[in-house]
PDB file with one MODEL, atoms N, CA, C and O in Angstrom:
MODEL        1
ATOM      1  N   UNK A   1     -28.282 -33.688  13.236  1.00  0.00           N
ATOM      2  CA  UNK A   1     -28.153 -32.832  12.295  1.00  0.00           C
ATOM      3  C   UNK A   1     -29.123 -32.035  11.871  1.00  0.00           C
ATOM      4  O   UNK A   1     -30.245 -32.447  11.575  1.00  0.00           O
ATOM      5  N   UNK A   2     -28.731 -30.747  11.808  1.00  0.00           N
ATOM      6  CA  UNK A   2     -29.974 -29.769  11.474  1.00  0.00           C
ATOM      7  C   UNK A   2     -29.353 -29.525   9.933  1.00  0.00           C
ATOM      8  O   UNK A   2     -28.868 -28.438   9.620  1.00  0.00           O
ATOM      9  N   UNK A   3     -29.416 -30.549   9.100  1.00  0.00           N
ATOM     10  CA  UNK A   3     -29.294 -30.174   7.548  1.00  0.00           C
ATOM     11  C   UNK A   3     -30.544 -30.074   6.753  1.00  0.00           C
ATOM     12  O   UNK A   3     -31.273 -31.066   6.785  1.00  0.00           O
ATOM     13  N   UNK A   4     -30.863 -29.216   6.156  1.00  0.00           N
ATOM     14  CA  UNK A   4     -32.304 -29.322   5.111  1.00  0.00           C
ATOM     15  C   UNK A   4     -31.804 -28.871   3.361  1.00  0.00           C
ATOM     16  O   UNK A   4     -31.109 -27.958   2.916  1.00  0.00           O
ATOM     17  N   UNK A   5     -32.575 -30.054   2.696  1.00  0.00           N
ATOM     18  CA  UNK A   5     -32.165 -29.556   0.889  1.00  0.00           C
ATOM     19  C   UNK A   5     -33.731 -29.618   0.608  1.00  0.00           C
ATOM     20  O   UNK A   5     -34.720 -30.325   0.799  1.00  0.00           O
ATOM     21  N   UNK A   6     -33.257 -28.254  -0.048  1.00  0.00           N
ATOM     22  CA  UNK A   6     -34.521 -27.381  -0.684  1.00  0.00           C
ATOM     23  C   UNK A   6     -34.289 -27.336  -2.425  1.00  0.00           C
ATOM     24  O   UNK A   6     -33.294 -26.801  -2.913  1.00  0.00           O
ATOM     25  N   UNK A   7     -35.243 -27.908  -3.162  1.00  0.00           N
ATOM     26  CA  UNK A   7     -34.951 -27.332  -4.692  1.00  0.00           C
ATOM     27  C   UNK A   7     -35.799 -27.303  -5.403  1.00  0.00           C
ATOM     28  O   UNK A   7     -36.416 -28.261  -5.870  1.00  0.00           O
ATOM     29  N   UNK A   8     -36.060 -25.373  -5.721  1.00  0.00           N
ATOM     30  CA  UNK A   8     -36.965 -24.899  -6.435  1.00  0.00           C
ATOM     31  C   UNK A   8     -36.464 -23.502  -7.107  1.00  0.00           C
ATOM     32  O   UNK A   8     -35.309 -23.298  -7.479  1.00  0.00           O
ATOM     33  N   UNK A   9     -37.484 -22.628  -7.190  1.00  0.00           N
ATOM     34  CA  UNK A   9     -36.631 -21.206  -8.255  1.00  0.00           C
ATOM     35  C   UNK A   9     -36.633 -20.507  -7.075  1.00  0.00           C
ATOM     36  O   UNK A   9     -37.249 -20.750  -6.037  1.00  0.00           O
ATOM     37  N   UNK A  10     -35.573 -19.252  -7.452  1.00  0.00           N
ATOM     38  CA  UNK A  10     -35.551 -18.065  -6.690  1.00  0.00           C
ATOM     39  C   UNK A  10     -36.495 -17.451  -7.390  1.00  0.00           C
ATOM     40  O   UNK A  10     -36.806 -17.599  -8.572  1.00  0.00           O
ATOM     41  N   UNK A  11     -37.103 -16.469  -6.244  1.00  0.00           N
ATOM     42  CA  UNK A  11     -38.199 -15.466  -6.278  1.00  0.00           C
ATOM     43  C   UNK A  11     -37.613 -14.507  -5.909  1.00  0.00           C
ATOM     44  O   UNK A  11     -38.138 -13.613  -6.572  1.00  0.00           O
ATOM     45  N   UNK A  12     -36.611 -13.902  -5.084  1.00  0.00           N
ATOM     46  CA  UNK A  12     -36.020 -12.835  -4.654  1.00  0.00           C
ATOM     47  C   UNK A  12     -34.260 -12.833  -4.214  1.00  0.00           C
ATOM     48  O   UNK A  12     -33.762 -13.618  -3.407  1.00  0.00           O
ATOM     49  N   UNK A  13     -33.597 -11.874  -4.882  1.00  0.00           N
ATOM     50  CA  UNK A  13     -32.490 -12.443  -4.950  1.00  0.00           C
ATOM     51  C   UNK A  13     -31.713 -10.651  -4.656  1.00  0.00           C
ATOM     52  O   UNK A  13     -31.687  -9.832  -5.575  1.00  0.00           O
ATOM     53  N   UNK A  14     -31.042 -10.273  -2.973  1.00  0.00           N
ATOM     54  CA  UNK A  14     -30.602  -8.997  -2.766  1.00  0.00           C
ATOM     55  C   UNK A  14     -29.309  -9.764  -1.912  1.00  0.00           C
ATOM     56  O   UNK A  14     -29.062 -10.767  -1.242  1.00  0.00           O
ATOM     57  N   UNK A  15     -28.488  -8.135  -2.625  1.00  0.00           N
ATOM     58  CA  UNK A  15     -27.134  -8.283  -1.971  1.00  0.00           C
ATOM     59  C   UNK A  15     -27.126  -7.198  -0.733  1.00  0.00           C
ATOM     60  O   UNK A  15     -27.578  -6.060  -0.605  1.00  0.00           O
ATOM     61  N   UNK A  16     -26.577  -7.875  -0.096  1.00  0.00           N
ATOM     62  CA  UNK A  16     -26.622  -6.849   1.243  1.00  0.00           C
ATOM     63  C   UNK A  16     -25.124  -6.602   1.794  1.00  0.00           C
ATOM     64  O   UNK A  16     -24.908  -6.187   2.933  1.00  0.00           O
ATOM     65  N   UNK A  17     -24.493  -6.791   1.208  1.00  0.00           N
ATOM     66  CA  UNK A  17     -22.770  -6.392   1.159  1.00  0.00           C
ATOM     67  C   UNK A  17     -22.064  -7.688   2.182  1.00  0.00           C
ATOM     68  O   UNK A  17     -20.950  -7.948   1.728  1.00  0.00           O
ATOM     69  N   UNK A  18     -22.329  -8.399   3.186  1.00  0.00           N
ATOM     70  CA  UNK A  18     -21.687  -9.169   3.329  1.00  0.00           C
ATOM     71  C   UNK A  18     -22.730 -10.619   3.695  1.00  0.00           C
ATOM     72  O   UNK A  18     -22.604 -11.707   4.258  1.00  0.00           O
ATOM     73  N   UNK A  19     -23.457 -10.082   3.206  1.00  0.00           N
ATOM     74  CA  UNK A  19     -24.648 -11.574   2.720  1.00  0.00           C
ATOM     75  C   UNK A  19     -25.507 -10.946   1.683  1.00  0.00           C
ATOM     76  O   UNK A  19     -25.844  -9.765   1.607  1.00  0.00           O
ATOM     77  N   UNK A  20     -25.925 -12.345   0.575  1.00  0.00           N
ATOM     78  CA  UNK A  20     -27.443 -12.010   0.493  1.00  0.00           C
ATOM     79  C   UNK A  20     -27.995 -12.912   0.657  1.00  0.00           C
ATOM     80  O   UNK A  20     -27.639 -14.029   1.031  1.00  0.00           O
ATOM     81  N   UNK A  21     -29.266 -12.364   0.295  1.00  0.00           N
ATOM     82  CA  UNK A  21     -30.733 -13.219   0.830  1.00  0.00           C
ATOM     83  C   UNK A  21     -31.638 -13.338  -0.223  1.00  0.00           C
ATOM     84  O   UNK A  21     -32.151 -12.429  -0.875  1.00  0.00           O
ATOM     85  N   UNK A  22     -31.836 -14.937  -0.364  1.00  0.00           N
ATOM     86  CA  UNK A  22     -32.883 -15.308  -1.263  1.00  0.00           C
ATOM     87  C   UNK A  22     -33.699 -15.901  -1.171  1.00  0.00           C
ATOM     88  O   UNK A  22     -33.294 -16.965  -0.701  1.00  0.00           O
ATOM     89  N   UNK A  23     -34.990 -15.948  -1.363  1.00  0.00           N
ATOM     90  CA  UNK A  23     -35.807 -16.586  -1.314  1.00  0.00           C
ATOM     91  C   UNK A  23     -35.943 -17.467  -2.344  1.00  0.00           C
ATOM     92  O   UNK A  23     -35.451 -17.164  -3.431  1.00  0.00           O
ATOM     93  N   UNK A  24     -36.535 -18.533  -2.202  1.00  0.00           N
ATOM     94  CA  UNK A  24     -36.685 -19.931  -2.927  1.00  0.00           C
ATOM     95  C   UNK A  24     -38.012 -20.777  -2.888  1.00  0.00           C
ATOM     96  O   UNK A  24     -38.196 -21.625  -2.014  1.00  0.00           O
ATOM     97  N   UNK A  25     -38.739 -20.561  -3.677  1.00  0.00           N
ATOM     98  CA  UNK A  25     -40.586 -20.885  -4.218  1.00  0.00           C
ATOM     99  C   UNK A  25     -39.933 -22.341  -3.977  1.00  0.00           C
ATOM    100  O   UNK A  25     -38.774 -22.500  -4.362  1.00  0.00           O
ATOM    101  N   UNK A  26     -40.531 -23.284  -3.434  1.00  0.00           N
ATOM    102  CA  UNK A  26     -40.569 -24.864  -3.705  1.00  0.00           C
ATOM    103  C   UNK A  26     -41.932 -25.460  -3.808  1.00  0.00           C
ATOM    104  O   UNK A  26     -42.884 -25.432  -3.029  1.00  0.00           O
ATOM    105  N   UNK A  27     -41.780 -25.968  -4.893  1.00  0.00           N
ATOM    106  CA  UNK A  27     -43.390 -26.919  -5.161  1.00  0.00           C
ATOM    107  C   UNK A  27     -43.412 -27.917  -4.290  1.00  0.00           C
ATOM    108  O   UNK A  27     -42.399 -28.517  -3.931  1.00  0.00           O
ATOM    109  N   UNK A  28     -45.199 -28.293  -3.676  1.00  0.00           N
ATOM    110  CA  UNK A  28     -45.556 -29.518  -3.237  1.00  0.00           C
ATOM    111  C   UNK A  28     -46.285 -30.235  -4.193  1.00  0.00           C
ATOM    112  O   UNK A  28     -47.424 -29.769  -4.229  1.00  0.00           O
ATOM    113  N   UNK A  29     -46.175 -30.956  -4.810  1.00  0.00           N
ATOM    114  CA  UNK A  29     -47.116 -31.253  -6.160  1.00  0.00           C
ATOM    115  C   UNK A  29     -47.840 -32.775  -5.165  1.00  0.00           C
ATOM    116  O   UNK A  29     -47.252 -33.687  -4.584  1.00  0.00           O
ATOM    117  N   UNK A  30     -49.574 -32.430  -5.362  1.00  0.00           N
ATOM    118  CA  UNK A  30     -50.217 -33.547  -5.065  1.00  0.00           C
ATOM    119  C   UNK A  30     -51.692 -34.222  -5.598  1.00  0.00           C
ATOM    120  O   UNK A  30     -51.848 -34.158  -6.817  1.00  0.00           O
ATOM    121  N   UNK A  31     -52.402 -34.637  -5.092  1.00  0.00           N
ATOM    122  CA  UNK A  31     -53.969 -35.137  -5.622  1.00  0.00           C
ATOM    123  C   UNK A  31     -55.074 -35.097  -4.828  1.00  0.00           C
ATOM    124  O   UNK A  31     -55.514 -35.982  -4.094  1.00  0.00           O
ATOM    125  N   UNK A  32     -55.506 -33.949  -5.041  1.00  0.00           N
ATOM    126  CA  UNK A  32     -56.738 -34.002  -4.044  1.00  0.00           C
ATOM    127  C   UNK A  32     -57.544 -34.606  -4.180  1.00  0.00           C
ATOM    128  O   UNK A  32     -57.662 -35.117  -5.294  1.00  0.00           O
ATOM    129  N   UNK A  33     -58.685 -34.934  -3.014  1.00  0.00           N
ATOM    130  CA  UNK A  33     -59.866 -36.002  -2.935  1.00  0.00           C
ATOM    131  C   UNK A  33     -60.358 -36.007  -4.081  1.00  0.00           C
ATOM    132  O   UNK A  33     -60.553 -37.180  -4.399  1.00  0.00           O
ATOM    133  N   UNK A  34     -60.700 -35.237  -4.966  1.00  0.00           N
ATOM    134  CA  UNK A  34     -61.395 -35.179  -6.273  1.00  0.00           C
ATOM    135  C   UNK A  34     -60.532 -35.754  -7.353  1.00  0.00           C
ATOM    136  O   UNK A  34     -60.996 -35.682  -8.491  1.00  0.00           O
ATOM    137  N   UNK A  35     -59.523 -36.232  -7.221  1.00  0.00           N
ATOM    138  CA  UNK A  35     -58.416 -36.624  -8.328  1.00  0.00           C
ATOM    139  C   UNK A  35     -57.610 -35.383  -9.276  1.00  0.00           C
ATOM    140  O   UNK A  35     -57.015 -35.522 -10.345  1.00  0.00           O
ATOM    141  N   UNK A  36     -57.833 -34.120  -8.448  1.00  0.00           N
ATOM    142  CA  UNK A  36     -57.407 -33.348  -9.588  1.00  0.00           C
ATOM    143  C   UNK A  36     -55.636 -33.293  -9.255  1.00  0.00           C
ATOM    144  O   UNK A  36     -55.257 -34.116  -8.422  1.00  0.00           O
ATOM    145  N   UNK A  37     -54.695 -32.482  -9.792  1.00  0.00           N
ATOM    146  CA  UNK A  37     -53.219 -32.678  -9.659  1.00  0.00           C
ATOM    147  C   UNK A  37     -53.325 -31.188  -9.215  1.00  0.00           C
ATOM    148  O   UNK A  37     -53.926 -30.241  -9.723  1.00  0.00           O
ATOM    149  N   UNK A  38     -52.662 -31.275  -8.268  1.00  0.00           N
ATOM    150  CA  UNK A  38     -52.763 -30.043  -7.366  1.00  0.00           C
ATOM    151  C   UNK A  38     -51.200 -29.496  -7.079  1.00  0.00           C
ATOM    152  O   UNK A  38     -50.333 -30.362  -7.197  1.00  0.00           O
ATOM    153  N   UNK A  39     -50.698 -27.973  -6.667  1.00  0.00           N
ATOM    154  CA  UNK A  39     -49.410 -27.679  -6.651  1.00  0.00           C
ATOM    155  C   UNK A  39     -49.502 -26.514  -5.628  1.00  0.00           C
ATOM    156  O   UNK A  39     -50.139 -25.517  -5.967  1.00  0.00           O
ATOM    157  N   UNK A  40     -48.683 -26.574  -3.909  1.00  0.00           N
ATOM    158  CA  UNK A  40     -48.776 -25.894  -3.267  1.00  0.00           C
ATOM    159  C   UNK A  40     -47.176 -25.148  -3.313  1.00  0.00           C
ATOM    160  O   UNK A  40     -46.152 -25.808  -3.141  1.00  0.00           O
ATOM    161  N   UNK A  41     -47.182 -23.786  -3.554  1.00  0.00           N
ATOM    162  CA  UNK A  41     -45.644 -23.230  -3.246  1.00  0.00           C
ATOM    163  C   UNK A  41     -45.516 -22.464  -1.774  1.00  0.00           C
ATOM    164  O   UNK A  41     -46.215 -21.576  -1.287  1.00  0.00           O
ATOM    165  N   UNK A  42     -44.019 -23.354  -1.112  1.00  0.00           N
ATOM    166  CA  UNK A  42     -43.820 -22.486   0.217  1.00  0.00           C
ATOM    167  C   UNK A  42     -42.491 -22.034  -0.319  1.00  0.00           C
ATOM    168  O   UNK A  42     -41.631 -22.622  -0.974  1.00  0.00           O
ATOM    169  N   UNK A  43     -42.621 -20.285   0.361  1.00  0.00           N
ATOM    170  CA  UNK A  43     -41.521 -19.801   0.205  1.00  0.00           C
ATOM    171  C   UNK A  43     -39.915 -20.196   1.224  1.00  0.00           C
ATOM    172  O   UNK A  43     -40.063 -20.370   2.433  1.00  0.00           O
ATOM    173  N   UNK A  44     -39.133 -20.253   0.889  1.00  0.00           N
ATOM    174  CA  UNK A  44     -37.982 -20.517   1.542  1.00  0.00           C
ATOM    175  C   UNK A  44     -37.107 -19.480   2.219  1.00  0.00           C
ATOM    176  O   UNK A  44     -36.104 -20.193   2.245  1.00  0.00           O
ATOM    177  N   UNK A  45     -36.799 -18.614   2.654  1.00  0.00           N
ATOM    178  CA  UNK A  45     -36.175 -17.769   3.138  1.00  0.00           C
ATOM    179  C   UNK A  45     -34.389 -18.251   3.417  1.00  0.00           C
ATOM    180  O   UNK A  45     -34.038 -18.840   4.441  1.00  0.00           O
ATOM    181  N   UNK A  46     -33.571 -17.921   2.464  1.00  0.00           N
ATOM    182  CA  UNK A  46     -32.433 -18.344   3.106  1.00  0.00           C
ATOM    183  C   UNK A  46     -31.121 -16.551   2.768  1.00  0.00           C
ATOM    184  O   UNK A  46     -31.111 -15.420   2.281  1.00  0.00           O
ATOM    185  N   UNK A  47     -30.548 -17.249   3.262  1.00  0.00           N
ATOM    186  CA  UNK A  47     -29.255 -16.192   3.376  1.00  0.00           C
ATOM    187  C   UNK A  47     -27.741 -17.431   2.927  1.00  0.00           C
ATOM    188  O   UNK A  47     -27.622 -18.654   2.999  1.00  0.00           O
ATOM    189  N   UNK A  48     -26.778 -16.253   2.454  1.00  0.00           N
ATOM    190  CA  UNK A  48     -25.598 -16.965   1.745  1.00  0.00           C
ATOM    191  C   UNK A  48     -24.735 -16.053   2.038  1.00  0.00           C
ATOM    192  O   UNK A  48     -24.944 -14.892   1.684  1.00  0.00           O
ATOM    193  N   UNK A  49     -23.516 -16.429   2.791  1.00  0.00           N
ATOM    194  CA  UNK A  49     -22.572 -15.399   3.297  1.00  0.00           C
ATOM    195  C   UNK A  49     -20.958 -15.497   2.379  1.00  0.00           C
ATOM    196  O   UNK A  49     -20.763 -16.200   1.387  1.00  0.00           O
ATOM    197  N   UNK A  50     -20.219 -14.824   2.870  1.00  0.00           N
ATOM    198  CA  UNK A  50     -18.806 -14.429   2.010  1.00  0.00           C
ATOM    199  C   UNK A  50     -19.268 -14.848   0.383  1.00  0.00           C
ATOM    200  O   UNK A  50     -20.310 -14.481  -0.163  1.00  0.00           O
ATOM    201  N   UNK A  51     -18.123 -15.774  -0.263  1.00  0.00           N
ATOM    202  CA  UNK A  51     -18.447 -15.632  -1.304  1.00  0.00           C
ATOM    203  C   UNK A  51     -19.176 -16.745  -2.104  1.00  0.00           C
ATOM    204  O   UNK A  51     -19.090 -16.932  -3.318  1.00  0.00           O
ATOM    205  N   UNK A  52     -19.822 -17.367  -1.310  1.00  0.00           N
ATOM    206  CA  UNK A  52     -21.320 -17.921  -1.891  1.00  0.00           C
ATOM    207  C   UNK A  52     -22.324 -16.723  -2.131  1.00  0.00           C
ATOM    208  O   UNK A  52     -22.888 -16.537  -3.210  1.00  0.00           O
ATOM    209  N   UNK A  53     -22.450 -16.103  -1.254  1.00  0.00           N
ATOM    210  CA  UNK A  53     -23.173 -14.753  -1.349  1.00  0.00           C
ATOM    211  C   UNK A  53     -22.835 -14.778  -2.456  1.00  0.00           C
ATOM    212  O   UNK A  53     -23.244 -15.617  -3.260  1.00  0.00           O
ATOM    213  N   UNK A  54     -21.678 -13.483  -2.836  1.00  0.00           N
ATOM    214  CA  UNK A  54     -20.738 -12.786  -4.046  1.00  0.00           C
ATOM    215  C   UNK A  54     -21.588 -13.688  -5.329  1.00  0.00           C
ATOM    216  O   UNK A  54     -22.552 -13.300  -5.989  1.00  0.00           O
ATOM    217  N   UNK A  55     -20.987 -14.776  -5.395  1.00  0.00           N
ATOM    218  CA  UNK A  55     -21.302 -15.577  -6.631  1.00  0.00           C
ATOM    219  C   UNK A  55     -22.651 -15.897  -6.866  1.00  0.00           C
ATOM    220  O   UNK A  55     -23.073 -16.092  -8.006  1.00  0.00           O
ATOM    221  N   UNK A  56     -23.596 -15.985  -5.512  1.00  0.00           N
ATOM    222  CA  UNK A  56     -25.198 -16.546  -6.204  1.00  0.00           C
ATOM    223  C   UNK A  56     -25.466 -14.392  -6.834  1.00  0.00           C
ATOM    224  O   UNK A  56     -25.753 -14.104  -7.996  1.00  0.00           O
ATOM    225  N   UNK A  57     -25.252 -13.258  -5.642  1.00  0.00           N
ATOM    226  CA  UNK A  57     -25.636 -12.149  -6.627  1.00  0.00           C
ATOM    227  C   UNK A  57     -25.189 -11.849  -7.731  1.00  0.00           C
ATOM    228  O   UNK A  57     -25.756 -11.021  -8.443  1.00  0.00           O
ATOM    229  N   UNK A  58     -23.722 -12.673  -8.198  1.00  0.00           N
ATOM    230  CA  UNK A  58     -23.506 -12.305  -9.713  1.00  0.00           C
ATOM    231  C   UNK A  58     -23.296 -13.631 -10.720  1.00  0.00           C
ATOM    232  O   UNK A  58     -22.649 -13.769 -11.758  1.00  0.00           O
ATOM    233  N   UNK A  59     -23.895 -14.279 -10.163  1.00  0.00           N
ATOM    234  CA  UNK A  59     -24.396 -15.102 -11.432  1.00  0.00           C
ATOM    235  C   UNK A  59     -25.757 -15.948 -11.140  1.00  0.00           C
ATOM    236  O   UNK A  59     -25.853 -17.009 -11.759  1.00  0.00           O
ATOM    237  N   UNK A  60     -26.526 -15.689 -10.505  1.00  0.00           N
ATOM    238  CA  UNK A  60     -28.013 -16.093 -10.604  1.00  0.00           C
ATOM    239  C   UNK A  60     -28.876 -15.147 -10.311  1.00  0.00           C
ATOM    240  O   UNK A  60     -28.649 -14.194  -9.566  1.00  0.00           O
ATOM    241  N   UNK A  61     -30.018 -15.407 -10.957  1.00  0.00           N
ATOM    242  CA  UNK A  61     -31.132 -14.592 -11.025  1.00  0.00           C
ATOM    243  C   UNK A  61     -32.292 -15.457 -11.012  1.00  0.00           C
ATOM    244  O   UNK A  61     -32.415 -16.677 -11.123  1.00  0.00           O
ATOM    245  N   UNK A  62     -33.652 -13.878 -10.738  1.00  0.00           N
ATOM    246  CA  UNK A  62     -34.963 -14.441 -10.559  1.00  0.00           C
ATOM    247  C   UNK A  62     -34.839 -15.437 -11.586  1.00  0.00           C
ATOM    248  O   UNK A  62     -34.140 -15.463 -12.598  1.00  0.00           O
ATOM    249  N   UNK A  63     -35.875 -16.455 -10.989  1.00  0.00           N
ATOM    250  CA  UNK A  63     -36.261 -17.660 -11.894  1.00  0.00           C
ATOM    251  C   UNK A  63     -35.641 -18.617 -12.173  1.00  0.00           C
ATOM    252  O   UNK A  63     -36.267 -19.626 -12.501  1.00  0.00           O
ATOM    253  N   UNK A  64     -34.216 -18.636 -12.140  1.00  0.00           N
ATOM    254  CA  UNK A  64     -33.296 -19.888 -11.870  1.00  0.00           C
ATOM    255  C   UNK A  64     -33.874 -20.435 -11.125  1.00  0.00           C
ATOM    256  O   UNK A  64     -34.565 -20.034 -10.189  1.00  0.00           O
ATOM    257  N   UNK A  65     -33.533 -21.850 -11.636  1.00  0.00           N
ATOM    258  CA  UNK A  65     -33.550 -23.180 -10.537  1.00  0.00           C
ATOM    259  C   UNK A  65     -32.474 -23.468  -9.678  1.00  0.00           C
ATOM    260  O   UNK A  65     -31.402 -23.198 -10.218  1.00  0.00           O
ATOM    261  N   UNK A  66     -32.348 -23.987  -8.361  1.00  0.00           N
ATOM    262  CA  UNK A  66     -31.336 -24.075  -7.826  1.00  0.00           C
ATOM    263  C   UNK A  66     -31.879 -24.782  -6.694  1.00  0.00           C
ATOM    264  O   UNK A  66     -32.955 -24.592  -6.127  1.00  0.00           O
ATOM    265  N   UNK A  67     -30.792 -25.799  -6.400  1.00  0.00           N
ATOM    266  CA  UNK A  67     -31.171 -26.815  -5.394  1.00  0.00           C
ATOM    267  C   UNK A  67     -29.910 -25.852  -4.183  1.00  0.00           C
ATOM    268  O   UNK A  67     -29.006 -25.085  -4.516  1.00  0.00           O
ATOM    269  N   UNK A  68     -30.339 -26.296  -2.747  1.00  0.00           N
ATOM    270  CA  UNK A  68     -29.863 -25.634  -1.493  1.00  0.00           C
ATOM    271  C   UNK A  68     -29.688 -26.352  -0.621  1.00  0.00           C
ATOM    272  O   UNK A  68     -30.663 -26.845  -0.053  1.00  0.00           O
ATOM    273  N   UNK A  69     -28.147 -26.707  -0.147  1.00  0.00           N
ATOM    274  CA  UNK A  69     -28.110 -27.365   1.474  1.00  0.00           C
ATOM    275  C   UNK A  69     -28.584 -26.451   2.321  1.00  0.00           C
ATOM    276  O   UNK A  69     -28.437 -25.277   1.982  1.00  0.00           O
ATOM    277  N   UNK A  70     -29.107 -26.677   3.321  1.00  0.00           N
ATOM    278  CA  UNK A  70     -29.000 -25.798   4.021  1.00  0.00           C
ATOM    279  C   UNK A  70     -29.323 -25.991   6.269  1.00  0.00           C
ATOM    280  O   UNK A  70     -29.714 -27.070   6.713  1.00  0.00           O
ATOM    281  N   UNK A  71     -29.069 -24.852   7.165  1.00  0.00           N
ATOM    282  CA  UNK A  71     -28.864 -25.137   8.541  1.00  0.00           C
ATOM    283  C   UNK A  71     -29.887 -24.005   8.704  1.00  0.00           C
ATOM    284  O   UNK A  71     -29.815 -22.918   8.132  1.00  0.00           O
ATOM    285  N   UNK A  72     -30.933 -24.427   9.633  1.00  0.00           N
ATOM    286  CA  UNK A  72     -32.073 -23.797  10.068  1.00  0.00           C
ATOM    287  C   UNK A  72     -31.513 -22.676  10.991  1.00  0.00           C
ATOM    288  O   UNK A  72     -31.079 -23.178  12.028  1.00  0.00           O
ATOM    289  N   UNK A  73     -31.371 -21.241  10.954  1.00  0.00           N
ATOM    290  CA  UNK A  73     -31.052 -20.282  11.722  1.00  0.00           C
ATOM    291  C   UNK A  73     -32.053 -19.741  13.176  1.00  0.00           C
ATOM    292  O   UNK A  73     -33.140 -19.390  12.718  1.00  0.00           O
ATOM    293  N   UNK A  74     -32.048 -19.667  13.825  1.00  0.00           N
ATOM    294  CA  UNK A  74     -33.039 -19.107  15.258  1.00  0.00           C
ATOM    295  C   UNK A  74     -34.059 -17.560  14.801  1.00  0.00           C
ATOM    296  O   UNK A  74     -35.035 -17.054  15.355  1.00  0.00           O
ATOM    297  N   UNK A  75     -33.357 -17.212  13.677  1.00  0.00           N
ATOM    298  CA  UNK A  75     -33.828 -15.823  12.853  1.00  0.00           C
ATOM    299  C   UNK A  75     -34.770 -15.928  11.800  1.00  0.00           C
ATOM    300  O   UNK A  75     -34.996 -15.059  10.959  1.00  0.00           O
ATOM    301  N   UNK A  76     -35.448 -17.331  11.917  1.00  0.00           N
ATOM    302  CA  UNK A  76     -35.869 -17.508  10.749  1.00  0.00           C
ATOM    303  C   UNK A  76     -35.649 -17.535   9.487  1.00  0.00           C
ATOM    304  O   UNK A  76     -36.499 -17.173   8.673  1.00  0.00           O
ATOM    305  N   UNK A  77     -34.099 -18.107   9.059  1.00  0.00           N
ATOM    306  CA  UNK A  77     -34.077 -18.241   7.449  1.00  0.00           C
ATOM    307  C   UNK A  77     -32.791 -19.916   7.556  1.00  0.00           C
ATOM    308  O   UNK A  77     -32.293 -20.563   8.477  1.00  0.00           O
ATOM    309  N   UNK A  78     -32.762 -19.954   6.484  1.00  0.00           N
ATOM    310  CA  UNK A  78     -31.634 -20.863   6.658  1.00  0.00           C
ATOM    311  C   UNK A  78     -30.569 -20.352   5.718  1.00  0.00           C
ATOM    312  O   UNK A  78     -30.643 -19.876   4.585  1.00  0.00           O
ATOM    313  N   UNK A  79     -29.364 -20.639   6.680  1.00  0.00           N
ATOM    314  CA  UNK A  79     -27.960 -20.322   6.291  1.00  0.00           C
ATOM    315  C   UNK A  79     -27.504 -21.549   5.114  1.00  0.00           C
ATOM    316  O   UNK A  79     -27.839 -22.724   5.264  1.00  0.00           O
ATOM    317  N   UNK A  80     -26.914 -21.196   4.258  1.00  0.00           N
ATOM    318  CA  UNK A  80     -26.778 -22.192   3.138  1.00  0.00           C
ATOM    319  C   UNK A  80     -25.136 -22.346   3.721  1.00  0.00           C
ATOM    320  O   UNK A  80     -24.449 -21.596   4.414  1.00  0.00           O
ATOM    321  N   UNK A  81     -24.845 -23.798   3.036  1.00  0.00           N
ATOM    322  CA  UNK A  81     -23.830 -24.325   3.387  1.00  0.00           C
ATOM    323  C   UNK A  81     -23.772 -24.625   1.659  1.00  0.00           C
ATOM    324  O   UNK A  81     -22.880 -24.014   1.071  1.00  0.00           O
ATOM    325  N   UNK A  82     -24.448 -25.306   1.025  1.00  0.00           N
ATOM    326  CA  UNK A  82     -24.111 -25.569  -0.864  1.00  0.00           C
ATOM    327  C   UNK A  82     -25.013 -25.526  -1.333  1.00  0.00           C
ATOM    328  O   UNK A  82     -26.139 -25.876  -0.979  1.00  0.00           O
ATOM    329  N   UNK A  83     -24.486 -24.908  -2.560  1.00  0.00           N
ATOM    330  CA  UNK A  83     -25.853 -24.843  -3.797  1.00  0.00           C
ATOM    331  C   UNK A  83     -25.395 -24.889  -4.931  1.00  0.00           C
ATOM    332  O   UNK A  83     -24.285 -24.375  -5.073  1.00  0.00           O
ATOM    333  N   UNK A  84     -25.945 -25.400  -5.933  1.00  0.00           N
ATOM    334  CA  UNK A  84     -26.184 -25.412  -7.469  1.00  0.00           C
ATOM    335  C   UNK A  84     -26.715 -24.965  -8.249  1.00  0.00           C
ATOM    336  O   UNK A  84     -27.655 -25.739  -8.426  1.00  0.00           O
ATOM    337  N   UNK A  85     -26.830 -23.980  -9.098  1.00  0.00           N
ATOM    338  CA  UNK A  85     -27.810 -23.194  -9.893  1.00  0.00           C
ATOM    339  C   UNK A  85     -28.216 -24.363 -10.880  1.00  0.00           C
ATOM    340  O   UNK A  85     -27.597 -25.403 -10.656  1.00  0.00           O
ATOM    341  N   UNK A  86     -28.971 -24.409 -11.749  1.00  0.00           N
ATOM    342  CA  UNK A  86     -29.682 -25.677 -12.505  1.00  0.00           C
ATOM    343  C   UNK A  86     -30.104 -24.683 -13.270  1.00  0.00           C
ATOM    344  O   UNK A  86     -31.069 -24.017 -12.896  1.00  0.00           O
ATOM    345  N   UNK A  87     -29.257 -24.321 -14.852  1.00  0.00           N
ATOM    346  CA  UNK A  87     -29.134 -23.896 -15.693  1.00  0.00           C
ATOM    347  C   UNK A  87     -30.505 -24.393 -16.954  1.00  0.00           C
ATOM    348  O   UNK A  87     -30.449 -25.567 -17.322  1.00  0.00           O
ATOM    349  N   UNK A  88     -31.278 -23.798 -17.358  1.00  0.00           N
ATOM    350  CA  UNK A  88     -31.475 -24.890 -18.384  1.00  0.00           C
ATOM    351  C   UNK A  88     -30.689 -25.157 -19.464  1.00  0.00           C
ATOM    352  O   UNK A  88     -30.972 -26.086 -20.220  1.00  0.00           O
TER     353      UNK A  88
ENDMDL
END
């Protein structure tokens, strides 16, 4: 099954009418060979269609923490199946 889960921060959110595009900054924490703690960031492009896209454009903002379950599509983006906006 083609299902991925990402947890990160929204870095971009745009409404395109029939869908919303969001970029999620996902951190990867590790310790390098010198024992220093580091973090690398990966940007995950996602699209949310229909009511999910409408909800995100109205209720989510840049910098919000979000958890997303999505499927990879051949156009190099992930299609959002489920999400949860995590407010402080």
